[in-house]
N, C-alpha and C positions, 0 to 999 in steps of 0.2 A: 443353478446357473445364475451368476450375478451380472448386472449391467454396470460397467465401470466407465467413467469419463476420465480420460488422461490428457493432461495438457503438457506440451513440451515447449520450453522457451527458446529464445533465439540462439543461445549457446548450445543447446541440446541438438539443434538442427543446423549448426553453423557451417557444416561442410558436408560433402557427399558421404564421406566416411562416417560422420556423426549420424547422418540420416539413415544410413544402412544399419548402424548399431541400434538406433531407435526402432527401426523396423523389426529387428530380431527380438527386441524386448517386447514389442507389441504382439508379435506372433506367439511368443512364449506365454503371454497373458491369455491370449485367445486359446491356445492349445491346452491351457489349464482348465478350460471349460467356461470362460467368461465371454460375454458379449462386450464389445469395446467401441466407444466413440472417442476419437482423437481430435484434439484442438491444438493447432500449431501457431506459433508466432512466426514472423519473418526471420530469415536467416540472420545471424548476428551481424549487426552493422548496416543491414540493408535499409531499414527505415531512415536512419541518419543519412545514408547516401541519397535516398529519394528526396528527403527534405532539402539537402544541399543542391540537388539538381533543380528543384523548384525555385530556389532562391537565386540561382544563376539566371533564371528567366525573369523572375519578378520578386522583388523584396518582400512584398506582402501578397502572396497568391490568393486567389479566390478560394474560400474554404471548401466549396463544393468540388472544385477541380483538384484541390489538394487531397481530399478524401479519395477521389477516383485514383489518383497517383499512388497514395500510400497503401491502399488496399491490395495493390498488385504484389507487394512483398510477401504477404501471407499466402496468396494464391500460388506463387511459385513454390513455396515450401509444401503446401498440401499436395500439389501435383507430383512433386519429386518423391515425397514420402509414399504416396499411393503407388507410384511406379516401383519403389523399392519393396513394398509389401507384395505386390503382384509377382515380382521376381522371386520371392521366397515361396511362392505358391499359396499366398494368403490373399483371398479375394478382397479388393478394396475399391472404394469410390470416393473421389474428392468433391467437396462442396464449397462454393463461396458462401459468404454470409447471406447474400441474396437468395441463392439456391436453397440454403437451409431454412429460409423464411424466418430469419431473425429480424423482427420488426422493431424499429427504433423510432425515437422522435427525430426531428429535423435539425438538431443542434450539431452542425458539422464540426468535426474534430474532437467533439466531446459528447457524443450522442449517448442516450440512455436506452436500454432495452425495455420495450413495452410488452412484447409478446413473442412467443416462438411456436410455430406450427410444426410439431414433430412428426406429422404423418409420413412424410417422405423418408425421413431418417429411420423410423420404425420399420417401414417396408423393407429397406435395404438391410437393416440389422436382422430381421426375420429371414431374409434370403441368405444369411450367412456371411455378409460382407462386413469388413471393418469400415466404418464411416469416418472420413478425415475432413474436418471442418476448418475453414480459415478463421482464425481468431481475430479479435480486434475490430470486426466490421459487421455491418448489417445493412438494412435498406429501410427508407422511410415510406410513408404511405403514398408518396408521389413517385416511387421507384428510384429515388436517388440513392447512390451508395453513400453510406455514412461510416465513420470510424468512432471508436469508443474512448479514445485518448490513451496515453501511455499506460502500459500494463493491462490494456483492455482484453487481452486474450484470457487472462485469469477470470474476468467477469463472464466472457463467453462460455468458458468451461463450466462455471458454476451454474449459469443460467440454463445451459443444456442439461446439466445433471438434475436441476429442479424440474424442468419441463418434461423430462423423460423418466423421472422417478428412479434415478440411478442409486445404487447402493452406496457409492462413494465417489468423490471427485478427487483425483490424484494430480497434484501439481508437481511435475518434474522440472527441476531447475539445476543450477550449478552448485547448490549447497544441499547437504543431506538432511536438512530439517531446520527447525527454529531453535536458536540458541539462547541461553540466558542473557547474552549480550554479544556484540560483534567480536568473534574470535581474533580478528586482526588487532583489536585494542586490548583484549584480555585473552591470552592464549589458553587460560584454564577454563574458559567458558564451556558450559555443558549443553549438549543437545537435549532438548525436552522431549519426553515420550508423548506427552499430552499437554494441551493448553486449551483454555476455553475460548469461545468466540469473542466474549467481552475482552479478555486479555489480549488476544491477537489483534482485535480492532484497535485497542489502545496502543499496542506496540507499533502497528502499522501507521497510525496517525501521528505517533511521536517520533518517527524517524526510521523504524525498521523497514527495510525495503524488500523483504522476502515475498510479500503478497501485496497486491493492490487493495486499497481500502474498500473500494466498492465491491470487490469479489467477496471479502469477508462479511460485509454487510448483507449481501445477497445470500450467502451460505447460512448465516445466522437466522435470517428472516424465514427461510424455507427449511431450516434444520438439515442441511446437506453436510454430512461429515467430509471435512477437507483433510487431505494428507499431503504434506510437503516431503518430497523424495528427491534423491539425487539421480540425475540421468547417467552418471558415470560410476556410481558405487552402489553395491547392494546394501539394503538395510530397511528398517521399518519406518524410518523418517519420523515426522511429528504429526500426530493426529489432532486436529482442531475440531472441537465438538461442543455440545452443550455442557454446562456445569453438572457434574454428577455428585450428588450428596454422599455417595458411598465411596468415592475415590479419595485417596490421600491427596491433600492439597498443600502445596508450599505456601508459606506466608507471602513471599515474593517470588514471582515466576521469572521475571527478567528485568533488565535495565535497558531502556531505550535512550537514544540521544539524537539530537538534531543540530547539525552545524549551520543550518540555513536561517538563523535567527537574527533579528535586529530589534533594538529597543528605542522608543521615542517617548519623550516627556515634555509636557507643557506645564510650566510652573506659574503659580500666582494667578490662577483662574478664580473668578468669584464663585463661592460655594453657594449655589442656588439651584432650585429644581430645573431640570432640563439641560444642565451644562454638559453632561456626558453625551447627550444626543447631539448637541451643537458641535462637539468635538469629533465624535465618531461618525456622524451623518455624512459629512463631506469626505471622510476617509472611505466609507462604503461606496459613496457615489463615484469615487475614483477607482473603483473595482479593486480595492486593496482589502484583503482579509486580515482581521485582527484575531490574535490568539489570546494571550494572557493580558489581564487588565488589573492595575492596582491604583487605588485612589487614596491619597493622604490629605487630611484636613489640618491646616495650620491654626495657630492661636488667633491670627488676624482674620479668621473667617474666609480665608482663601484656600484653594485646594491645588495640589499637584497631581496630575493625571498621567500615568505611565501605561504604555501598552506595547506589545510586541507584534511584529509583522514578519513576513518572509523577507529574507535579506535582499532578494531581487526587487522588492517593492520599496526598499528603504528610501532611496532618493526621491521617488515620486511622493511617498507619504510625508517626507520632510518638507517638501515644497507646499503641500496642502496644509500641513499643520502650522507652518509659519503664517500662512494667510489667515487661518482660523485664529491664531494668537493675536494678530492685529485687530481682528473684528471683536474679539472678546476682551481686549485690553490686558492680555496676559503679560507676565513679567519677562518670561524667557522660554525658549524652546531648546531642548537638548536632545542629542541622539547618540547612539552607540551601535555600530554594526560589527562589533568584535565580541559578540556574546554567543553562548550556546545553551541548549536546554538539556538537562539530564532528568530522566523520569524513572521512578520505581513503579512497577506494574505487578499486581497480583490480587486475585479475588480473596486470597487468604487474609489480606490485611483488614478485611471487614470485621473480623472477630479477634484481632490482635491489637492491643494498645502499644504505644511506644515506638511505632515504626518511624514516625516523623522525627521524634527526638533522637533516635539512633542515627537517622540519615543526617540530621543537622550537626550532631556531635562529630560524626565521622568526617564530614567536610571541614568542620572547624579545626579538628586535629591536624588536618593537612594544610591549614592556612588558607582555605578557599572561602571567600566571602560570597554569601548568597544575596543576589540582587532582587529577585522576585520569587514568589512561591505561589503555586496553584495546586489545589487538591480536588479529588473526587473520591467516590466510594472505593475504587480499586487502583488509584494512582496518586502519586505525589510527584510534582514537577518543580524543579528549581532552575533559575537562570543564573549562570555564572560566567566569568570571563572565559573566552574561548581557549586561552592558554592552559586552562585547568581541565580540559575535557578528559584526556587519557588518565590523568592522576585521579580525578574525581570518580570516573567509572570504575577504575581498578580498585580504589579504596572501598567503594560501596559494594562491589562484587565480593570482596574479601570479608567485609563487615557482616554481610548477610549470608555468608558461606554458600554462595550459589554454585560453587564448583562441586559441592557434595550432593550425591543422589538422595532422593527422599528417604530411601530405606537404609541409608548408612548411619 
């Protein structure tokens, strides 16, 4: 008998009809001889509705009170799903994050899980019940309700799987697995049977929204096998696990892209020690995260310094950078919020030369100019004009033959 943790997202429990279908799926899993812990998100659209209600009262609501409000969405879903299971003759009990004793820090709206006391959950599992836990939430040491941020139910599920030593954590969503790239951009995109934690972490951080980054980090840290499955279709989904030396590995596993990019450049800065800190220090103090960085040194001993930020932070970062430019005596500040990032991801590229040259040649053949480049052991990222997103992704997908299964 295996212990499985299953997480169902908002679209999976978006209506009573959907909840009833999920209950049937859970009962079938249990009838097959498995113990099951369920984690649910709020019904589709509910979190946004609650946020809008809060803003009608106050433009900037108190974070503690906002957490109290937002946590109710998942509580509704857990109670309804438990009722649906009971209706099918499947004993079930619902838990809030607090009742499940999911202890977090006190960072409201973006809390991190510190510990889980699984004793109560184990007692109910041993009594033959399906335990249904509200995702996305916990409680701090002072008894305050906290929430984990967008996508936090994934993290709840993985954390429970780690705490209770589950055989597998299954993430049910509205897609049937992880694809080589977004099928809406490349219809020929192929579902991956397996992918490593490292690859999935890169894909998630580079724009793939199948899983929350923190949940992948958690799963990798505690070696919890993750499987992405569809709530609406049968199938094996995609297994995310440690790299296996014995398994056949593609050179490139997937192509990720991010539309939320913006680029800033400060030109003609004195080339001297500490200049990067003087530029990026104020940016960091402004709570703006920096991604890619490129520095070019000119013949006159000045330097041009370029970096990317999230597009939502572009205007704020531009104001800060102009002030920095005045202080440093820079020649000019330039910006561009019409760029995107395309990334190749694959552990297989560690042992294969020529990946970068193939990528660059493919883009050049399509007339796509590369503005910035960033590399790591298992990824290559380029920044290009946003108008080339679909053309670039499709061309690279074809160039690396990602539509072909490994055994073909």
